[in-house]
Each structure stands twice: as structure tokens, then as C-alpha cells.
PATI-213656 format. One record per residue: residue in one letter; residue number from 1; x, y, z of N, C-alpha, C in turn. Coordinates in Angstrom, 1 decimal, m for minus. Example, Ala and Ser with C-alpha at 12.3 -4.5 7.8 and 13.67 -1.06 7.14 Angstrom:
2
resn,resi,n_X,n_Y,n_Z,ca_X,ca_Y,ca_Z,c_X,c_Y,c_Z
A,1,13.2,m5.7,7.8,12.3,m4.5,7.8,13.2,m3.3,7.8
S,2,12.8,m2.2,7.1,13.7,m1.1,7.1,12.9,0.0,7.9
// end
This chain:
57
resn,resi,n_X,n_Y,n_Z,ca_X,ca_Y,ca_Z,c_X,c_Y,c_Z
M,1,9.6,2.4,m11.9,8.3,3.1,m12.3,7.3,3.0,m11.2
S,2,6.6,4.0,m10.9,5.6,4.0,m9.8,4.3,3.3,m10.3
M,3,3.6,2.7,m9.3,2.4,2.0,m9.6,1.2,3.0,m9.2
T,4,0.2,3.1,m10.0,m0.9,3.9,m9.6,m2.0,3.1,m8.8
V,5,m2.9,3.8,m8.2,m4.0,3.1,m7.5,m4.7,2.2,m8.5
K,6,m5.0,2.6,m9.7,m5.7,1.8,m10.7,m4.9,0.5,m11.0
Q,7,m3.6,0.6,m11.1,m2.8,m0.5,m11.4,m2.8,m1.5,m10.2
L,8,m2.7,m0.9,m9.0,m2.7,m1.7,m7.8,m4.0,m2.5,m7.7
I,9,m5.1,m1.8,m7.9,m6.4,m2.5,m7.8,m6.5,m3.6,m8.8
A,10,m6.1,m3.4,m10.0,m6.1,m4.4,m11.1,m5.2,m5.6,m10.7
A,11,m4.1,m5.4,m10.1,m3.2,m6.5,m9.7,m3.8,m7.2,m8.5
L,12,m4.4,m6.5,m7.6,m5.0,m7.2,m6.4,m6.2,m8.0,m6.8
Q,13,m6.9,m7.7,m7.9,m8.1,m8.4,m8.3,m7.8,m9.9,m8.7
D,14,m6.5,m10.1,m9.0,m6.1,m11.5,m9.4,m5.6,m12.3,m8.2
M,15,m5.6,m11.7,m7.0,m5.1,m12.4,m5.9,m6.2,m13.0,m5.0
P,16,m5.9,m14.0,m4.2,m7.0,m14.6,m3.4,m7.5,m13.5,m2.4
A,17,m8.8,m13.4,m2.3,m9.5,m12.4,m1.5,m9.1,m12.4,0.0
D,18,m8.8,m13.6,0.5,m8.5,m13.7,1.9,m7.0,m13.7,2.2
A,19,m6.1,m13.4,1.3,m4.7,m13.4,1.5,m4.3,m12.1,2.3
T,20,m3.3,m12.3,3.1,m2.8,m11.1,3.9,m1.9,m10.3,3.1
V,21,m2.0,m9.0,3.2,m1.1,m8.1,2.4,0.1,m7.8,3.3
L,22,1.3,m8.0,2.8,2.5,m7.7,3.6,3.3,m6.6,2.9
L,23,4.0,m5.8,3.7,5.0,m4.8,3.1,6.4,m5.3,3.4
E,24,7.2,m5.3,2.3,8.6,m5.7,2.5,9.4,m4.5,2.8
G,25,10.3,m4.7,3.8,11.2,m3.6,4.2,12.6,m4.2,4.6
D,26,13.4,m3.3,5.1,14.8,m3.7,5.5,14.8,m4.8,6.6
A,27,13.8,m4.7,7.5,13.7,m5.6,8.6,12.9,m6.8,8.4
G,28,12.4,m7.0,7.2,11.6,m8.2,6.8,10.2,m7.8,6.3
Y,29,9.2,m8.5,6.7,7.9,m8.3,6.2,7.0,m7.8,7.4
S,30,6.1,m6.9,7.1,5.1,m6.4,8.1,3.8,m6.4,7.4
P,31,2.7,m6.8,8.2,1.4,m6.7,7.6,0.9,m5.3,7.4
L,32,0.1,m5.1,6.3,m0.5,m3.8,6.0,m1.5,m3.5,7.1
G,33,m1.3,m2.2,7.7,m2.2,m1.8,8.7,m3.2,m0.7,8.3
A,34,m2.7,0.2,7.4,m3.6,1.3,7.1,m3.1,1.9,5.7
L,35,m4.0,2.8,5.2,m3.7,3.6,4.0,m3.8,5.0,4.4
E,36,m2.9,5.9,3.9,m3.0,7.3,4.1,m3.0,8.0,2.7
M,37,m3.9,8.9,2.5,m4.0,9.7,1.3,m3.3,11.0,1.5
L,38,m2.3,11.3,0.7,m1.6,12.6,0.7,m2.0,13.4,m0.5
G,39,m2.8,14.5,m0.3,m3.2,15.3,m1.4,m2.1,16.3,m1.7
N,40,m1.6,16.4,m2.9,m0.6,17.3,m3.4,m1.2,18.4,m4.2
G,41,m0.5,19.5,m4.3,m1.0,20.6,m5.1,0.1,21.0,m6.1
G,42,m0.1,22.0,m6.8,0.9,22.5,m7.7,1.1,21.6,m8.9
G,43,0.1,20.8,m9.3,0.2,20.0,m10.5,0.8,18.6,m10.2
L,44,1.2,18.4,m8.9,1.7,17.1,m8.5,0.6,16.1,m8.3
P,45,0.8,14.8,m8.6,m0.3,13.8,m8.4,m0.4,13.5,m6.9
D,46,m1.6,13.2,m6.4,m1.9,12.8,m5.1,m1.1,11.5,m4.8
E,47,m0.9,11.1,m3.6,m0.2,9.9,m3.2,m0.9,9.1,m2.2
V,48,m0.8,7.8,m2.2,m1.4,6.9,m1.2,m0.2,6.2,m0.6
V,49,m0.1,6.3,0.8,1.0,5.7,1.5,0.4,4.5,2.2
L,50,1.1,3.3,2.0,0.7,2.1,2.7,1.5,2.0,4.0
Q,51,0.8,1.9,5.1,1.4,1.9,6.4,1.4,0.5,7.1
P,52,2.5,0.1,7.7,2.5,m1.2,8.3,1.7,m1.2,9.6
D,53,1.2,m2.4,10.0,0.5,m2.6,11.2,1.5,m2.6,12.3
M,54,1.4,m1.6,13.2,2.4,m1.4,14.3,1.9,m2.1,15.6
T,55,1.0,m3.0,15.5,0.5,m3.7,16.7,1.7,m4.6,17.2
P,56,2.0,m4.6,18.5,3.1,m5.4,19.0,2.8,m6.9,18.8
D,57,3.8,m7.7,18.5,3.6,m9.1,18.3,3.2,m9.8,19.6
// end
């Protein structure tokens, strides 16, 4: 089941404010670098894409 922005905000409110947000992927964990809003039409809901931080280590 997909999580909505409202559900994400509610879940994050219970987390420590200074915690780093990580994205889990096939290659391990990456820090969150940005958000991208994708507006859809035709009755489809808009989407928010979480993008990893691509800064070299």
C-alpha cells in the first residue's frame, strides 16, 4: 500500500527532529537529498519522489 504525504508527515512527527533520513535501496542506504513533485493529470493523484543525495563520499 502506498503512503500519502499526510501519512508520511504524521510518521515523521514521532521521530527525532535531528535524525538523518535514509533511503533503502539495492546498494544499501543513501541519505535523502531532495524531493520532487510530479503533477499528474487525468484523475491520477500527484506524486512526490524522494531523491538520494548524489554528493560523492
